[in-house]
Backbone as a printed PyTorch tensor [residue, N CA C, xyz], in Angstrom:
tensor([[[ 75.2560, -39.9720, -18.8600],
         [ 75.8860, -38.5340, -18.1460],
         [ 74.8560, -37.5790, -18.2880]],

        [[ 74.9050, -37.5770, -17.4980],
         [ 74.2260, -35.9490, -16.6750],
         [ 74.4140, -34.8930, -17.5670]],

        [[ 73.1180, -34.1990, -17.1940],
         [ 73.3230, -32.5960, -17.4840],
         [ 74.6280, -31.4380, -17.1470]],

        [[ 75.0840, -31.7200, -15.7230],
         [ 75.9530, -31.2680, -14.8190],
         [ 77.6210, -31.8470, -15.2910]],

        [[ 77.1930, -33.4270, -15.9350],
         [ 78.8290, -33.5920, -17.0170],
         [ 78.9080, -32.7120, -17.7400]],

        [[ 77.6900, -32.2700, -18.4730],
         [ 77.7040, -31.6580, -19.7550],
         [ 77.6430, -30.2460, -19.6640]],

        [[ 77.2470, -29.7410, -18.2870],
         [ 77.4660, -28.2120, -18.1950],
         [ 79.5890, -27.9290, -18.1250]],

        [[ 79.6340, -28.6920, -17.0950],
         [ 81.1040, -28.7080, -17.0350],
         [ 81.8750, -28.4450, -17.7490]],

        [[ 81.7180, -29.6290, -19.1520],
         [ 82.5410, -29.5040, -20.5620],
         [ 82.1180, -28.1760, -21.0650]],

        [[ 80.8490, -27.0800, -21.2700],
         [ 80.6040, -26.3090, -21.6040],
         [ 81.4490, -25.0270, -20.5470]],

        [[ 81.3480, -25.0150, -19.1520],
         [ 82.9470, -24.4920, -18.3990],
         [ 83.8710, -24.2160, -19.0520]],

        [[ 84.4950, -25.7490, -19.2380],
         [ 85.4910, -25.6480, -19.7510],
         [ 86.0140, -25.1040, -21.2380]],

        [[ 84.8790, -25.1720, -21.8720],
         [ 85.0830, -24.6620, -23.1100],
         [ 85.4970, -22.7780, -22.5630]],

        [[ 84.1090, -22.5550, -21.9950],
         [ 84.7320, -21.1390, -21.6520],
         [ 85.2250, -20.6630, -21.3540]],

        [[ 85.9210, -21.6780, -20.3080],
         [ 87.9170, -21.0430, -19.6450],
         [ 88.4030, -21.0970, -21.0450]],

        [[ 88.6420, -22.2220, -21.4810],
         [ 89.8740, -22.3720, -23.0000],
         [ 89.5200, -20.8190, -23.4910]],

        [[ 88.1940, -20.8530, -23.9920],
         [ 88.1760, -19.8380, -24.3000],
         [ 88.8990, -18.5100, -24.6370]],

        [[ 88.4170, -18.1370, -22.8150],
         [ 89.0590, -17.0330, -22.3150],
         [ 90.6800, -17.3300, -22.3440]],

        [[ 91.2570, -18.4800, -22.3040],
         [ 92.5850, -18.3540, -22.1990],
         [ 93.0850, -18.2050, -22.9770]],

        [[ 92.5070, -18.7110, -24.3250],
         [ 92.9230, -18.2320, -25.8880],
         [ 93.2020, -16.8060, -26.5770]],

        [[ 92.0980, -16.4370, -25.4220],
         [ 92.2710, -14.8610, -25.9480],
         [ 93.2450, -14.2410, -25.1490]],

        [[ 93.6470, -14.8980, -23.9900],
         [ 94.4560, -13.9640, -23.3700],
         [ 94.6860, -13.2470, -22.3330]],

        [[ 92.5850, -13.3460, -21.9560],
         [ 92.1470, -12.6370, -20.7210],
         [ 92.2190, -13.1790, -19.7990]],

        [[ 92.9750, -12.5890, -18.7510],
         [ 92.7740, -13.3250, -17.3660],
         [ 91.5880, -12.7060, -16.6800]],

        [[ 90.9240, -11.4360, -16.8920],
         [ 89.6580, -11.2230, -16.0250],
         [ 88.5540, -12.3690, -16.7160]],

        [[ 87.7910, -12.3870, -15.6720],
         [ 86.2570, -13.0880, -15.8010],
         [ 85.4460, -12.1930, -16.1870]],

        [[ 85.5980, -11.0470, -15.2830],
         [ 84.8800,  -9.8120, -16.1050],
         [ 85.1070,  -8.9740, -17.4880]],

        [[ 86.2460,  -9.3950, -17.7670],
         [ 86.9210,  -8.3510, -18.5940],
         [ 86.2140,  -9.6920, -20.0220]],

        [[ 86.2340, -10.8210, -19.8250],
         [ 86.2430, -11.7050, -20.7500],
         [ 84.7080, -11.5880, -21.5660]],

        [[ 83.9570, -11.4840, -19.7360],
         [ 82.3020, -11.1860, -19.9690],
         [ 82.0150, -10.1370, -21.2940]],

        [[ 82.7340,  -8.9920, -20.9550],
         [ 82.6220,  -8.0470, -21.6200],
         [ 82.6340,  -8.2310, -22.6940]],

        [[ 83.9030,  -8.6410, -23.3400],
         [ 84.3610,  -9.0190, -24.4060],
         [ 83.3670,  -9.9990, -25.1330]],

        [[ 82.0740, -11.0970, -24.5200],
         [ 81.1590, -11.8440, -25.0390],
         [ 79.9390, -10.9480, -25.1420]],

        [[ 80.2260, -10.2900, -24.2840],
         [ 79.0570,  -9.0750, -24.2010],
         [ 78.9180,  -8.1170, -25.6870]],

        [[ 80.2760,  -7.8620, -26.3040],
         [ 80.5200,  -7.1940, -27.5680],
         [ 79.6920,  -7.6630, -28.1170]],

        [[ 80.1760,  -9.2070, -28.6780],
         [ 79.5010,  -9.9450, -29.4850],
         [ 78.4020, -10.1890, -29.3600]],

        [[ 78.1570, -10.6840, -28.3350],
         [ 76.2270, -11.0840, -28.3000],
         [ 75.2090,  -9.6790, -28.0830]],

        [[ 75.4200,  -8.4960, -28.1910],
         [ 74.7890,  -7.5240, -28.1250],
         [ 74.2990,  -7.4240, -26.5350]],

        [[ 75.7020,  -7.4610, -25.7660],
         [ 75.3840,  -6.7430, -24.3390],
         [ 74.9970,  -7.3770, -23.1790]],

        [[ 74.9660,  -9.4700, -23.3900],
         [ 74.9060, -10.2510, -22.6620],
         [ 75.8090, -10.9990, -22.6960]],

        [[ 76.7400, -11.5740, -21.8230],
         [ 76.0580, -11.4430, -20.1950],
         [ 76.7750, -10.5510, -19.4970]],

        [[ 76.1470, -10.5780, -18.1900],
         [ 77.2190,  -9.3930, -17.3530],
         [ 77.9580, -10.0360, -16.7530]],

        [[ 79.0250,  -9.5880, -15.7880],
         [ 80.1900,  -9.9440, -15.6580],
         [ 79.5600, -11.5900, -14.3180]],

        [[ 78.7000, -10.9500, -13.8120],
         [ 78.3010, -12.0460, -12.5340],
         [ 77.5850, -13.2960, -13.3350]],

        [[ 76.7370, -12.9260, -14.1660],
         [ 76.1860, -14.2620, -14.9350],
         [ 77.1950, -15.2840, -15.6800]],

        [[ 78.7870, -14.2090, -15.4300],
         [ 79.1720, -15.2430, -16.4060],
         [ 80.2310, -16.1170, -15.1820]],

        [[ 80.3510, -15.3890, -14.1310],
         [ 81.3760, -16.0950, -13.1420],
         [ 80.0980, -16.8420, -12.3060]],

        [[ 79.1620, -16.9010, -12.6990],
         [ 77.9110, -18.0450, -12.2030],
         [ 78.2550, -19.0810, -12.6490]],

        [[ 78.1740, -18.8430, -14.3300],
         [ 78.5920, -20.1710, -15.2510],
         [ 79.6040, -20.7500, -15.4440]],

        [[ 81.0100, -20.1500, -14.8560],
         [ 82.2920, -20.3820, -14.7230],
         [ 82.3770, -21.4430, -13.4000]],

        [[ 81.6170, -20.9610, -12.0430],
         [ 81.6610, -21.4640, -11.1250],
         [ 79.9860, -23.0790, -11.1970]],

        [[ 79.3930, -23.0370, -12.0490],
         [ 78.6210, -24.1650, -12.7180],
         [ 77.4310, -23.8310, -11.5410]],

        [[ 77.1800, -22.9120, -11.2710],
         [ 76.0340, -22.4900, -10.2110],
         [ 75.0490, -21.6820, -11.6510]],

        [[ 74.8740, -21.5020, -12.5430],
         [ 73.8990, -21.5790, -14.0570],
         [ 74.2030, -22.3620, -14.6210]],

        [[ 73.7180, -22.9700, -15.7560],
         [ 73.6390, -23.9930, -16.6080],
         [ 74.2690, -22.4430, -17.8600]],

        [[ 75.3430, -23.3150, -18.6970],
         [ 75.9020, -22.3460, -19.6180],
         [ 74.9980, -22.4850, -20.8810]],

        [[ 74.5550, -21.3800, -21.5160],
         [ 73.6510, -21.4930, -22.6300],
         [ 74.5380, -21.8260, -24.0840]],

        [[ 74.1420, -22.3210, -25.0260],
         [ 74.9600, -22.7670, -25.7870],
         [ 75.0230, -21.7020, -26.9740]],

        [[ 74.6040, -20.5820, -26.9170],
         [ 75.0040, -19.0970, -27.5860],
         [ 76.2620, -18.3540, -26.9720]],

        [[ 76.1940, -18.9980, -25.3220],
         [ 77.2880, -18.0580, -25.1210],
         [ 78.4790, -19.0480, -25.4150]],

        [[ 78.4440, -20.3830, -25.8340],
         [ 80.1440, -20.6070, -25.7700],
         [ 80.5010, -20.3990, -27.3850]],

        [[ 79.1950, -20.7220, -28.4180],
         [ 79.5840, -19.7290, -29.6100],
         [ 80.5190, -18.3970, -29.5860]],

        [[ 79.2900, -17.5760, -28.5960],
         [ 80.0700, -16.1270, -28.8640],
         [ 81.2190, -16.1170, -27.9770]],

        [[ 81.9150, -17.1790, -27.2330],
         [ 82.9510, -17.1570, -26.2400],
         [ 84.1010, -17.2510, -27.2090]],

        [[ 84.1610, -18.4520, -28.1620],
         [ 84.4670, -18.8470, -29.1590],
         [ 85.0350, -17.7070, -30.5270]],

        [[ 83.7010, -16.7760, -30.7330],
         [ 84.1130, -15.9170, -31.5340],
         [ 84.7050, -14.3390, -31.2070]],

        [[ 84.8280, -14.8200, -29.5980],
         [ 85.3080, -13.0040, -28.6400],
         [ 86.6170, -13.8690, -28.4520]],

        [[ 86.8210, -14.7480, -28.6950],
         [ 88.3380, -15.6860, -28.5660],
         [ 89.3930, -15.3730, -30.1680]],

        [[ 88.0300, -14.9420, -31.5060],
         [ 88.8360, -15.0930, -32.1950],
         [ 89.0700, -16.5810, -33.2080]],

        [[ 88.3340, -16.8650, -32.2240],
         [ 88.5410, -18.7880, -32.9780],
         [ 87.2800, -19.0920, -33.5410]],

        [[ 87.0820, -20.1450, -34.3700],
         [ 85.6910, -21.0250, -34.7180],
         [ 85.3070, -22.1250, -33.8770]],

        [[ 84.1840, -21.7210, -33.7060],
         [ 83.9190, -22.8040, -32.3870],
         [ 84.2130, -24.1710, -32.6270]],

        [[ 84.2710, -24.8940, -33.9670],
         [ 84.8930, -26.7060, -34.2600],
         [ 86.3780, -25.7590, -33.7840]],

        [[ 86.8000, -25.0970, -33.8080],
         [ 88.6270, -24.6390, -33.1720],
         [ 88.7440, -24.7600, -31.9800]],

        [[ 87.5300, -23.8900, -31.1940],
         [ 87.5680, -24.2370, -29.7030],
         [ 87.4550, -25.5920, -29.3640]],

        [[ 86.0250, -26.4930, -29.7170],
         [ 86.0120, -27.5950, -29.5720],
         [ 87.4570, -28.4750, -29.5950]],

        [[ 87.8210, -28.4160, -31.0730],
         [ 88.8250, -29.1330, -31.1790],
         [ 90.3170, -29.1280, -30.5520]],

        [[ 90.2600, -27.9640, -30.4020],
         [ 91.5730, -27.1850, -29.7950],
         [ 91.3940, -28.0710, -28.1860]],

        [[ 90.2810, -27.7930, -28.0820],
         [ 89.8960, -28.4430, -26.4030],
         [ 90.1290, -29.6990, -25.8810]],

        [[ 89.2750, -30.4450, -26.9320],
         [ 89.2550, -31.7250, -26.6270],
         [ 90.8050, -31.9770, -26.5210]],

        [[ 91.4570, -31.4260, -27.3810],
         [ 93.1980, -31.8550, -27.3000],
         [ 93.8780, -30.8910, -26.4050]],

        [[ 93.5030, -30.3080, -25.5310],
         [ 94.1050, -29.9630, -24.4400],
         [ 94.3860, -30.6500, -23.3340]],

        [[ 95.9280, -30.8590, -22.9470],
         [ 96.5080, -31.5440, -21.4220],
         [ 95.5110, -31.4550, -20.4200]],

        [[ 95.3070, -30.0780, -20.2550],
         [ 95.2340, -30.0220, -19.3420],
         [ 93.1670, -30.3830, -19.1700]],

        [[ 92.6790, -30.3510, -20.3600],
         [ 91.5630, -31.0280, -20.0210],
         [ 91.5080, -32.4750, -19.8050]],

        [[ 92.2160, -33.1640, -20.5520],
         [ 92.3840, -34.3910, -19.8070],
         [ 92.8350, -35.1070, -18.9220]],

        [[ 93.4910, -33.7320, -17.9980],
         [ 94.0590, -33.8870, -16.5500],
         [ 92.8470, -33.5420, -15.2750]],

        [[ 92.0190, -32.4850, -15.3900],
         [ 91.0320, -32.3690, -15.9820],
         [ 89.8170, -33.6950, -15.5780]],

        [[ 89.7270, -34.3930, -16.6620],
         [ 88.9100, -35.4820, -16.6080],
         [ 89.1950, -36.5990, -16.0320]],

        [[ 90.7590, -36.8750, -15.9740],
         [ 90.8700, -37.8210, -14.8800],
         [ 91.0710, -37.4710, -13.3610]],

        [[ 91.2480, -35.9880, -12.9920],
         [ 90.7200, -35.9560, -11.7930],
         [ 89.0640, -35.6890, -11.2840]],

        [[ 88.2550, -35.4570, -12.5170],
         [ 87.2230, -35.5270, -12.2310],
         [ 86.7400, -37.0070, -11.8420]],

        [[ 87.0870, -37.9700, -13.1730],
         [ 86.8510, -39.2990, -12.6020],
         [ 87.5810, -39.7050, -11.1820]],

        [[ 88.7840, -39.4080, -11.4020],
         [ 89.1900, -39.8840,  -9.4650],
         [ 88.5720, -39.3420,  -8.5310]],

        [[ 87.8850, -38.1280,  -8.3150],
         [ 87.2370, -37.6570,  -7.3210],
         [ 85.6510, -38.4040,  -7.5140]],

        [[ 85.0980, -38.5860,  -8.7650],
         [ 83.9800, -39.3250,  -8.5990],
         [ 84.1740, -40.8140,  -8.0120]],

        [[ 85.6570, -41.9330,  -8.5220],
         [ 85.4440, -42.9910,  -7.7300],
         [ 85.5050, -43.1090,  -6.3520]],

        [[ 86.3560, -41.6210,  -5.8800],
         [ 86.5340, -41.8410,  -4.8940],
         [ 85.5170, -41.4730,  -3.7990]],

        [[ 84.6750, -40.5550,  -4.2350],
         [ 83.1820, -40.5780,  -3.5930],
         [ 82.3720, -41.7260,  -3.3390]],

        [[ 82.8350, -43.2250,  -4.9610],
         [ 81.9040, -43.7380,  -4.7340],
         [ 82.6510, -44.9860,  -3.8500]],

        [[ 83.1550, -45.0040,  -3.9200],
         [ 84.6700, -45.9330,  -2.4690],
         [ 84.1810, -45.3250,  -1.4190]],

        [[ 84.0780, -44.4270,  -1.1740],
         [ 83.1360, -43.5750,   0.1040],
         [ 82.2390, -44.1000,   0.2010]],

        [[ 81.3450, -44.1300,  -0.2280],
         [ 79.6420, -44.5340,  -0.8070],
         [ 79.4330, -45.9340,  -0.0240]],

        [[ 80.4600, -46.8970,  -0.8700],
         [ 80.3560, -48.0080,  -0.9340],
         [ 80.7800, -48.8490,   0.7030]],

        [[ 81.2300, -47.6110,   0.9410],
         [ 81.9840, -48.4720,   2.3130],
         [ 81.2480, -47.9700,   3.8210]],

        [[ 81.0500, -46.9020,   3.3330],
         [ 79.6890, -46.1180,   4.5130],
         [ 78.4020, -47.4430,   4.3630]],

        [[ 77.7900, -47.9160,   3.3020],
         [ 76.8420, -48.6380,   3.2080],
         [ 77.1130, -50.3730,   3.5900]],

        [[ 78.6600, -50.7180,   3.0840],
         [ 78.7770, -52.0070,   3.7110],
         [ 79.2770, -51.9540,   5.1770]],

        [[ 79.6920, -50.8310,   5.3710],
         [ 80.3010, -50.6620,   7.2240],
         [ 78.4430, -50.5290,   7.7620]],

        [[ 77.4820, -50.0760,   7.5350],
         [ 76.3030, -50.1240,   7.9590],
         [ 75.5590, -51.3360,   8.3180]],

        [[ 75.6590, -52.4340,   7.1750],
         [ 75.3260, -53.1250,   6.8390],
         [ 75.6900, -54.5830,   7.6710]],

        [[ 77.1240, -54.2870,   8.3250],
         [ 78.1000, -55.5590,   8.6800],
         [ 77.3800, -55.7450,  10.4560]],

        [[ 77.0560, -56.5660,  10.6820],
         [ 77.0110, -56.9770,  11.6890],
         [ 77.8970, -57.0250,  13.1660]],

        [[ 78.2580, -56.8870,  13.9340],
         [ 79.3240, -57.2190,  14.8760],
         [ 78.9570, -58.8230,  15.1490]],

        [[ 80.1920, -59.7680,  15.2550],
         [ 80.5650, -60.8470,  15.5500],
         [ 80.7210, -61.1770,  16.7240]],

        [[ 79.7420, -62.1710,  17.2220],
         [ 79.9380, -62.6970,  18.9330],
         [ 81.0260, -63.8060,  19.1500]]])
C-alpha cells in the first residue's frame, strides 16, 4: 500500500474523532486540537488534511483523539469497527477497480488492429 492509502486512513481517523466529539465545524475541531497541541493546527491546515491536500502528521491523530475525549486505541478501534469505514473501504475498492477496468479497456482498445 502506498502513502496515499495511509494518509486517507489518517483522514478517516480525524473525521471519526471530530464526529465522536460532536463537532460539525472543521474550524471548531481544529481549534479544539490546537488547544490540546499548543496552537497547531490552523483551521486551513486542518481542512487541507481533511481534503487530502497535505499529509496528516502522526501527532495530529493523537491530539484529535485527546480532543475527542478518547484514547488513541479507542479511536483506532472504534473507527476500524465503524460501518461507515467499511462502506468507505468498499467504495474506495470499487473506485479503484473501476479505474483499473477503464485503463485496461483503453489499453486493449489501442492494442487492437482492425480486421479486414
